[in-house]
N, C-alpha and C positions, 0 to 999 in steps of 0.2 A: 546810460547808466547801468542798468541792469545786467549787461552780459561782461561787466569787469568784477573782478575781488576785493579789490582793494581802493578804499576811496579816502585821498589824501587832501586835506584843507592846508591853505598854506596863508597866514594872518601878518603881513606886514603892512605898513605906512612908507615903506620905502622900494623902492622899485630894483633895488639893485639886490637887496637883501633879497626881494621874492624871486627875482631870477635865477642867484644863485645859488636856493635852496631849490627850487625847480631843476635846474640844471644836475644837482647832486641828486634828487628823486631817478632823473629819468640816469643818469649812469650808474645808481643802483640798481635798477631793474632791467637795465642794459635792453636785450632785446625781446622780455619776454614783455608781452603785451597784456599786463593783468591788473592796471590799476588804472586812475585815473585822478588828475590833479585839478584842484579849485582855487582860483586866487579870491582875494579879500585882503580891500586896503583898509580896513579900519575897525576895530572892533565894530562899531556899529552897523558896519556894512555884513560882518560875519552874522551876528545876532538877527538882523533884517531877512536874510537870506538863508540859514542855518537850512543846508543838506539831511535829508535824510539817509542813514545807513552809515555818518561818514564814520572811518574806523581809526583815521590818527590826524591831529591837528600841531601843525608847527605856529605856535603864538608867540609874538613880540610880546615883550614885557611892558617894554616901554615908546609908547604910541600918545600922539594924540587925540582928546577926546579920551572914553574910557581906554585904559591900560588894560594890560593882558591880563593882571590879575582877576582883575572887576570881571572881567569877561568871562576866564572860566570859573567866578564864582557862579555868575548867571547861567552860564551851561549847565553847571553840575545841579541845578534846579531843574529839568527835564533830560538831562544826558548823562547815565554814571557811565557808559558804557565807553565813549571817544577817548583812547589815549592822549592826554595833553603833552607836548614837546613847548618847552618855555624855549625860547632863545632871546636871549638878553647880554649887555653886557657889564652886567654888576648882579653880584649875587645880594643882592638886599633882600629879596623875597623869597630866599628859602625856605625859611620856616612857614612860611605860608603855603608853599606850595602842597604841604603835606594835606592841608585841607580842602584842597581840589584835587586832591590824586595825582598830582603830576606823576610822568614817567619819569623825564627826565630833565635837567638843563643843558642848555647847548652855548657856550660863550662864545661870542661873537668877538673877532672873526672866525668864523665855524671852519676847521679847518676838515678834508674828505674823509680823512681816517678815523676819525673819531667820528664824524657822521656816519658812516658806515658800520661803524662799530653799533653803535647807538639804535640805529635802523635797523640793523640783521638781528637784534635781539627784540625790538619793539615788533616789527612783522612777524615772527616766529610766536609771541606771543600772542598776538590778534589770528593768527591763523590755527592757532591751539584751542583760542575760544570759540572758533567758527564751527571748530570739528569735535568740542569738547561736552559730552552730556552723559546726565543721569538719567538711566532708564531702569526703571522699575515696572514690574509685574503688580498689578494692585488685584489680586482675582479678576473680576470681570474685565479688567481695563489695562493697556500700556502704556507706563506716562513718561514721557523722552522729553527733559527738560536741559538747556542747555545751562553751565554750574555759572557761565558768566549772567548769566539772568536771575539767578535767582538773589535776594537781598538775607533773609536770614531766614531760620525752622526755628518752631516754637510746637508746646508739647500744648494737647488740648482736648482732656475727657478721653483719652486712652487713645488719642489718634497725633499725627503729625498734620501742624499746617506750612505749609512750603508757600514762602510769598514771596513774587515772582513781578520783575520791573511790568507785567503785564495781568498783575492779578493774586489770585494762590491757587495751589491744588491741595487736597484733602485726600490721606491715606492713612495705612491701619498697620504700622514701622514702630518697633520701637526705633527712639533715639540713638540707641548704642550700635543698632544694625544698620539704621542708616547712616550712622558717623563712620564707620568702614565703607562706605561706595564715595565719599566727597574728597574730594580734591584737596592736595596742601593749604588751598587758598580759604579754607574752612575752619572753625573752632569754637571750640564748644563752650563761651563763656559764662554759662548759668547751667543748671542741672536741667532746665526747660527752657534754651534757647544754643543755637546753632550760627553764627554768625559767617557770612560772607567778607573777609577781611578787606577784599579790595571794594568795598561798596560802602564802609565807611565813613560819616563825612565828618566825624566828628566822636571824642573820649572825654570826657572827666573821670572824676574820681570813683565813680558809682556806677555810669552809666555810658552805653554804645548810642550812638546816634545816628540811622541810615536811613536818609530820605524824612518820610516823617514818624517815624519809629523810635521808640526810647526802649530800650534793653538794657536790663539790669547785667552786672559784673558781678560774680562770687566772689568775695573777699580772698577767696585760697586760689583765685585763677587770674589775679590781675599782675602778679608776675610774671608768669606765663603770657599771658596775652601779650605784654609786652615786648618779651622775647622773639612772639611769633610774627608780631607785625614787623619789628626790624628783620627777620630772616623773610618773610614776605615782600615789605615795601621800601625796606631800609637804603637798598642799593639802586632807587629811581633817584633819589635828589642829591644828583652826583654829575 
């Protein structure tokens, strides 16, 4: 697996649907040998054999045993990076898709032109994330962090703490200066906090939840936060 670039999982309990999606993936990549596809016949199979470094997951919602939405919730407990595309015959779960940060819904029967369009955007996004870094020269050290690894940033005693999926980095820099170095996925929700919109698990009236952290939302920033969420994430649930 290590010599491949894109790792894709297909989780379906119907062999015909698995073969259809796999065939579409092969057609999409054509002669380029830069991907690997792994098959899972149930949600339980996927969770028991979850692969490292998976980039994209096609997940059927209506499966025997654990349904796809419940599987996605469990995955988000330990993997916030994988892009999830739900495959389904109904759109009853669209509102729940935001909770697990779904990338797209594809309605069955899936047409190749629709698949190709969504797949192209998703792969472009994955490749961008793999190569998109925040680079900071902090006096004695050079810090390089993938934007996609950053969960949120907070101020603490004239320093900034960059919380990532692997831990944290502490730097001496103003929040305003760092804010200018970030991409469009980040939003300053409070004077003391910047969040990665892609990593949000839940939002209520006054707080944002990312992993185990609770981050306050300033009252005067709530409306702008909603607008930014629609801008960054809103087109994914279609």
